[in-house]
C-alpha positions as CSV (number, residue, x, y, z in Angstrom):
1,X,162.3,123.1,41.3
2,X,162.4,121.4,37.9
3,X,165.3,122.6,35.8
4,X,167.2,124.0,38.8
5,X,170.5,122.7,40.2
6,X,171.3,121.3,43.6
7,X,175.1,121.1,44.0
8,X,176.3,119.2,41.0
9,X,172.9,117.7,40.2
10,X,170.3,119.0,37.7
11,X,166.7,118.4,38.9
12,X,164.8,116.7,36.0
13,X,161.4,115.6,37.3
14,X,159.4,114.7,40.4
15,X,159.2,111.0,41.3
16,X,156.9,111.1,44.3
17,X,155.9,112.9,47.5
18,X,154.7,111.9,51.0
19,X,154.7,112.9,54.6
20,X,158.5,112.9,54.8
21,X,159.3,115.0,51.8
22,X,159.6,115.0,48.0
23,X,161.8,112.8,45.7
24,X,163.1,114.1,42.4
25,X,165.0,112.5,39.5
26,X,168.3,114.3,39.2
27,X,171.5,113.8,37.1
28,X,175.1,114.7,36.9
29,X,177.0,112.1,34.9
30,X,174.4,109.5,36.0
31,X,170.8,109.5,37.2
32,X,170.2,109.8,40.9
33,X,167.2,110.2,43.3
34,X,167.2,113.4,45.4
35,X,165.0,113.6,48.5
36,X,164.0,117.0,49.8
37,X,162.7,116.8,53.4
38,X,160.9,119.6,55.2
39,X,162.7,121.8,57.7
40,X,162.9,120.1,61.1
41,X,162.3,116.7,59.8
42,X,165.7,115.6,61.2
43,X,164.0,115.7,64.6
44,X,161.8,112.8,63.5
45,X,164.8,110.5,62.7
46,X,164.9,107.4,64.8
47,X,167.8,107.0,67.2
48,X,170.7,105.3,65.6
49,X,169.6,106.1,62.0
50,X,172.4,106.6,59.6
51,X,172.8,109.7,57.5
52,X,172.7,108.9,53.8
């Protein structure tokens, strides 16, 4: 995934991983954190949780 693009963001490096997915450092005109969650993970979201 490093060096690829996700929408306007270029994936630079991994920041961490856990049971809910992986987090990468990305950039467009600024640095951002991008979280990649496994398929079906939205089913684990608590009721009332907000979409980020």
